[in-house]
N, C-alpha and C positions, 0 to 999 in steps of 0.2 A: 521335246517339241510333245504337243496335244495334237492327236486323232479325232476328228469327228467320232461322235457316239453314233455306233451303230445299231441302228434299234430292230431288234427280231418281233417276230407275228406275234409274239405273245406279249410284245409291251414292252421287253428287257432290252438293255441298253448297254455297251460297254465303253469307256474311253480310259487310252493310256497316257502317263505322265513320263517321261523319260528324260527332262531336259530342266530344271531347276536352280531357280534363280536366286537369290539374294532374299535381302529383309523385306518387310511388306507391313510398316505399321499404319499404314494407312485403314480407314474401316472401310474401305471401297474392293480392301486384299478378300480376293475369293478363294473357292477349294482351290487345292491344290500349291497356293502361298502361304511364305512362312512368315506370320504374324510376330513370332515374337522367337529369338534364341538368344543362345550361349555357347560361345567357343566353338562357333562354325568357321567354314571357311570356302573361299570358291579357289582354292589350287583345285581341287578335281574335278572342277566343271566341265561338264554338266550335271555330277554326279554331287551329290549332300554328301559332306563329311564333316569330320571337327579339325580344329586346328593341332598343327604341331606341338611336339612338347616348347616350352620355352628354358631353357637354361641357367640357375641361380648363377650370376656372376661374382655377386660380393652382396654384405649387407651395411650401409650407414647410419651412424648413431641419430644425429640430425641433417639431412641430407637437405641439400639447398640447391645445386644446380650441376648438372651434368654437360658436359661438351668434348668434341672429338676432331681430334686433323691426325697427325701420324699416330698418335694414340689416347687412351682415353682423360680425360681431367675433370674435375667434380669436386662441389668445395661441401665438406663434411662438416657441421657447425663452424670453428673458426678457422679448421686447416682446408687449405688449398692443396690439393695432390692431382702432381700429374705424373704419368705413368707409372700408379698404383704408389709414389711417392710422397711425403711431405715435403712445399716448397715454399711456403708462408704462410700466414697468418691475414684473415681478416675480420672484421668487426662483426659480431653473432646476432645483427638487430636484420629482421628483414629480408624477402627473399634476394637472391643476388643474379647475374646475367652472365654469361662467359662469353666473350665473344674472341674469335682468331683470327689475325690478320698476319700474315707467314710467319714467324716464328714466335709472335707476341701471344698472348692469352689476355683478353682484359679481363677484368673482375669489377662489375656494376653492379650498384651505384661506390662502391668502394673508394673506384679511381684505384685503382691496384692494377699492375701488370707481372707476367713472369716470360723473362726471352728465354725461350728454350736453346737460341745458341750461347746464347755468353752464361744461363742458368743465373740469371739476376731476377731476380724479384724486390718491386719498390713501387713508387707512388708516380701518377701520372704528374702529377702537380709536386712543386718544390715552394719554399718559402725560404727567407732570411733577412734578419732583423736586423738596424744597428741603432745604436745611440749615439746620433749624428753624423753628418755624410756630407758627403763635398762633390760639389756640382762643378765641372771645370773644363775648360780644353785640353786635352789630356793625347801626345802622341802614343799608339798603339805599340806595341810589338810588333807589328806587321809594315806598320808606318801609314796604318788610312788616317785620311785628314784627324783635324783636331780641331775640327768649329763646334766651342759649345757642345759636347757629343760626350761627356765622360761622366761615370755616376764612379765615386770611392766611398763602399764602405771599410771605414778601419774595423782592422783587424779581423774582418771576414774572411775566408778563405771558400772563393766562388768558384774556383776550377773542380767538375767533377756537379757541378748544381747548377749550372747552366750552361748550355752550349750556343755557340752561334748558331741562328735562325732561330732560337726560340723567342717568342712573344710572352714580356716580363710589363706586369702591372704594380707602377711604382705610384705608393702612398707615404704619407704622412709629414708630408713638404708645407712649413707656416711661411717660410719666409718668400716662397716664391711660389706659388699653392697650385698656376698651370703647372707645375711641372710635375704633379701629379695625372700621370698617363701611359696609354700602353706602349708597347716598344719594339722594335724586333732588335736583337743581338745580335751585334757583328761581329766584337771579340770578347774573349775570356781572358784574364789574365792575373793573378793574386785575389786582393781584392776586389779590382776595379772592372766594370763593365762597359764597353765602347758602344755606341750608338748611332746613328746617321747623325753627319751635320747640322748643327743648327737645331738640335732636338729638345736644347736646357735650356730655360732663361736664366742670364747668370745676372750677376752686380753691374749696373752702370757706370761706366766710365767715359767721362766727354774729354777731349780732346783737342787742343788747340796747336798749330803748329807756326813758328816765330818764320814773320818775312823777311826781307830783304831792310826792313829800317832796323828791326832789332825790337829790343821791346826792355827797355829802363825797367829797374826797381823803384816800389811806389805802388801807391794804394790804384786799385783796376775794380769796375763796376764786369761782372758777367750777366750776359744777357743767354737766355738761355729757356726756349718757349714763351717770350714775350715778359719773363721775367728776368726780374737784373737781383744779382747778388753780388756783394763787394770782397777782394780780397786783395792781401799785401804779399808783392812780389820781393822778395829782398832782395836779388841779385840780378842784373842785367843778365838780361837772352840771348842770344845771338840769335844770324837767320839760320834756319833749321830745326833750331834745339822745338822740344815738344812739351808743352805744361798740359799736363792731366789733373781732374777735376773729379774727385770720385766722391762716390757716394749717394746721400739724399742731401744734396748740397748744401753741406754741411761748411763751406767755404776753406775744406782743406784744399788746398794747390799743391802737388809737388811738382818738380822739375825729373822727368822719367830720363835713363839712358836709355840710347840704342834696342836695350833688350825687348822694349815692349812700345818703341817707336811708332807711332802711325803717321802717315802722311795725309790729311784732311784739309780741307777749303776752311777758308777762314775770315775775318771782317773785322775791322777795327771802327767803331762809331764815336766817334770825335776821338779826342786824345786819351783817353783816359778807360773804354771800353773794348771788351774783346769778346767777340760771339764762337760759343762753341757750337759745332753744325753735325757732326757726327758723334755716332755712339761707338763706346770698345764696351770689350765683357769681360768684367775680371771672376776667377772664380773667387767661390761663396760657401759658408757652411750652416747646413741645414741642423738647429741643434735635438730637435724634437725624434722619435723614434721614428726610422724611415725604413720600410716593407716592401721587398721585393717578390715577388711573388711570380710564380709560373702556372696559371690558375686552367682548370678544364671546365665545361661548363657544365652544368648540373643535368644532364640529359637523363628526360623520361623512359626515352625508344633511343636503341641506336642498332646498328649493320656493318658491315664492313663489304666495301665495293671499291673494286681497284684498287686497292692497296693502300685505301684512305677510310677511318671510321666514319659514319654519316648516325647525325638523331638531333633531335628536335626536344628543345626546352620552352614550353609556354609557346608560341607561336615562330621561333626565331628555328629557322633551319641551320646546322651548323657540318663543316668535314674538318678533320684534322688536314693538318699538314703528310704531304704524299709518305707514304712511309714511316712514318713516325706517329706514334698515335699519341702522344705528351706536348704536342702543340698544336694549340687553336688557335689564336689570338696573334699568328703572324699573317697580316694583312700587307705586306709589300708589295703584293703583284708580281710572283716569281711564279712559275708555271709549280714548282712542290709548295706553295704557302695555302693559308688554309680562306677561306670561305663560307659564308653566312651572308641570311638574306630570311626577311620575315616575310609569312602566307598571308597572303588577302582572305583568306574565308574564315568563318567564325567556327567556334566546336574547339574542344582541345583533341591533338591528333593522339593517336590507338596505336601506330604500332610502326615500324621501320622494317623493311626488309630486303635484299638486293636481290633483281629478277632481270636475266636478260642482260647482264652487265651495266645495269645503271639503282641506283638506289631510287626505293621507294617509301614516300614517309606516305602515311595515312593517317585519318578521319574515318568518323564512321561513314559518313556523305562526299567522301573526295579523296582522289589517290594522286599525288604530285608524286611526277618522275621528274627526275636533274640530266641534262643533256647535258656532254662538253667533257673535255679531256684534261681540260685546266682552266682554273679559278677563273683567268681573264673572258672565260668562252662556257661559263655554266649559265643553263637557262633553266628555269624554271617553269611546266607546264602543270596547270591543273585540271583534271579530267572529275566533273560532276559525277559521283558513279557510286555502287559499293563498294564501301571501303571498309573498313575492320572494325568489328566488334569491340567495346570494350571489354577489358580485361581479356580479348586473347590474344594479345599480340603474340603469345606462340604457336599458334596456332599455323603457321608459314612452312609452305613445304613444296618442293619442285618436283611431281612426278614425268618424267619423258619432258615436255616443253612447257608444263603446265603450271601455273600456282594455284596452289590451292589452301585457301582460309577460310575463317569465320566472319561470316560479314552480320549486320544486323538483321539481316532475311534468310541467314541460313547459311550454310555452305556455299561456296561458291569456288568456280575455276578460272582463272585469267589467265589472256594468252598475249596481251598485251593492248586490247582494246575496250571489247564493255564485259564485265565476268557477268557468269551464267551462272543462276543456282543450280546444283546437283541433289540436293537431298532433298524430295520428293517423295522416295520410298522412306524415309523416317520419321513423316508426319509431320502435324503441325506444334507437336508440341518444342519448349522453347527449351534451347541449351545455351549454355555459357559457361566461360571460363577454358575455353580451347586450347589442347597442348597437341602438337602435332608432331609428324616425323614422317619419313619415308623409306625403302628400300627401295625405292627406281621403279617399281611398277606399283603400290601399293602406298595407300594415303591412311597413315595412323595417326586416330585422333582421341585423343581424351578429353571427355566436355562432361558437367553437369547437367542433370537436370533436375529445379528442385535440391534437395541434399541426396540427389542418386545418381553417382557415378559408374559411367559406362566408354566400355574401349572399344572405337568401332573401327575398320577397317574398310577400304571404298577402294575397291579392284577399279583403276582407272582404263584396262584394257577392255573386263566387262560390261562395266559401267553397273556393277551391282556392290551393297552394303552389303557388311555381315556385323554381327555383334561379336564380341567375344565375352569379356567378363566386366566387372566391374571396377576396373585397377582405376585408380585416378594417377595419372602420371604427371612428374614437373618437370620432364626434359625429356627428349628422345635427341639421340645421335647416330651417327652414320660411321664405323669404323674400320678400317679391313676387310671389306666387304662382309661385314654384320652390324645389324642393326641393334639398338642398345635403348632401353628404356630404365627410369629412375620412378621409382614408385612412389607416392608419399609417406610408405611404411619404411623406409630405407633402401628396400630391397633394390637394385641393379641387376637388369635381365637382358637376357640377349632372346632374342627375340624373329621370327618368321623362316624363311629357311636357311637353319643353321648350320653355314660349312665346317667352323673348326670350333666346337665346344670350348669354353672357357670359366667351366665352372658345374655346377652337377644340375643333369638334365632334374626338371621336376616329377612328379608321380602322375601314373597316366592321369590323360584331362579327362575329366567330365561336363556331359556335352549332352545339349538338350536340344531341342529341334518344336517348335509348338503351330501347327499348320491354323491358317485361317477358317472361318466355318463353313459347313460344308451343306451346303441349300439344294434343292430340286433344284433351281434354277429358272423357273418358266410359270406363269400364270395357272396352267391347268395342274392338278394335282400331280405330287411323283413320291418317289422315296429312291437312298439309298440301297441297296439290296447287300453288298458286301465292297469292302477295301481290303486290295490286296495290294503288302510294299515285299518289295522285294530287295534282300538288303544283307549283304555281307561285313560278317561279326568278328571279332577277335575275341571277346568276351563275353556281357550280355547286354541284348539290348531289350529294355521295355518298352512297351506303349500302354496307354492310359487314353482315357475318352471319358470326357465331359458332354453332355446332356444340356440344350435349351440353358448354357451361363452355367450349370451346378458343377460339384462337388467332382475331382478328379478321382475315374474308378479304373482299378488294372485291367486289361482288356488280354494282355499277352508277354509274351518272352519268347526270347530267341538265344539261343544259348550258341556259343564259341563254332567258329566254322571259317576260319579266315582264309580258304582257297576255295570254296562254296558260295554260291547264294542260296539262300535260304528265302521261303515266303512265310511272311505274317501276315493274316486275313482277320478281317475284325468286319462282324456281323452286327451293324447297330440296331437299336430297340428302335421302333415309329416316334420321330421327333418332331421340330419344327427344323433343327440345327444342331450339329453337332460338332466336335472339338476333337484333335485326335494329336496328341505329344508322345516325340519319341524321345528315351533319357538312357543316357549310357556312359559306360567308362571304359576309354581305349578307344583304337580306330575303330571304327567303323564306314561302311558307304552304302548309300539308299540309291540305288540303279535304276527302279523305277516305282510306279504304284500305278494300279488298274481300281478302277471304280466302276461297278455293275447298279448301273440304276434299271429304275421302273414305272411306268406313265398309269394313273389308273383316273378315278373319276374327279373333273374339277368341281365335284360336291365334295 
């Protein structure tokens, strides 16, 4: 707190400060406020003190991504690690994202997965091609219906590649191009995939059932769709016999047995004309290369919410099947199926995060929120407000009940309504490429200002910002009560309040605290006679002073006094303004600061 200056009869007065806030990089920062710092913390508020030591857990050669569930997992070069062991290989190009969903760890954009329960590492997508395929009506082993429902890829073993519920894309059809489509698999057996009835267009088969008068041998005209064709019937047909006419009206009539007989309506025009009035369907073969794939969309940003993966590609919003991140195109309307919708606003999406039980999809000036518990009930709500800044899609972290992230206007706090900016103390400087994490109380964020990186910590309870150092973090992860971050140089650290050390503590932390300019503070001519700092030091603390923006000059030191409080004082020379900087290695605390000022003539 600050106490009012008490003037003496000789014009001298003294003020005392024993509460020290956080960082204030604005030009409006006054004496007693901190305008620059390194490795400081709010842990000992209202005292001023450096952060605790971090713990080096490991070092990666080519760091790509970090995440945590029951244990840490990361990508180092082309190796995917789970709990310290290599479980699979990823591509070497570009950044990676690790998203956790139950026992699944999803590696994006590689579209790979690791299932911790089965220890299976594989691709979310699947593909099988065949030189030629048969489209037919075929009974499945479980006895599902058999109307234009089956695709047979000769010689392919599809068990284990596709599963019931998969949304697959069929392509390569030339005889009936309309069979190139997206369908939901109902059953898999050997080389056959079974779908819902009437999924496919099959070859045409025309049917005529002979009436009571019979049909004599001889030449006949065929009337089909107002066109006449002819064929020769070699034998007499009796009542109930069926005459089939196949193919593209090639006049090849056959008398079929009961195996394929259909009872249909018929008509005779004159003595020598029969009318085929219904279509039946025949199996047929596609001669080219038929490709069946289970694709996953090329999502730019994604998150996990309510046992589904959610993401965006272009203007489209997608969610996976319930509990299965491998299925993205099952739109059969069931409660565990997939869902997709197109956003209506302009501009690209910039991020995705789950908050409050709902998936949030961000643009720079929009937040989309999806309500509902199943695809048939999903609703998309669009709010035009401060979204996520492009390039800062990893800046999301929930502290308490509030979501923090980097918006185009600054760091924002979102509690479900209108986001509020929280970074006024950081000044007007432009920051970008933010990456964040949390220990539940503090918001840790690494961001870039020009070419310079900084790791800031925002204490949500105290509403205070502190700067730690110039760390460029790639990812943060919370695991077993510990906060970890992966730095761009490959080092993997524990930070914050470390409960269990999983590595080697760093050396004593070097810290620095630079106070804002000290002014007289009035229109009358004033000056500062003395400054007193009450400090507790384990090693050595040094004080430096800069007059009117000049070079830093040594102004005193305090030696080790871990259990007592020492006083460090400064008698500034006559100047318009001056700054004070305190530097130390190892733990120290600033308990209070006292300023003695005098008032002189206004001339």
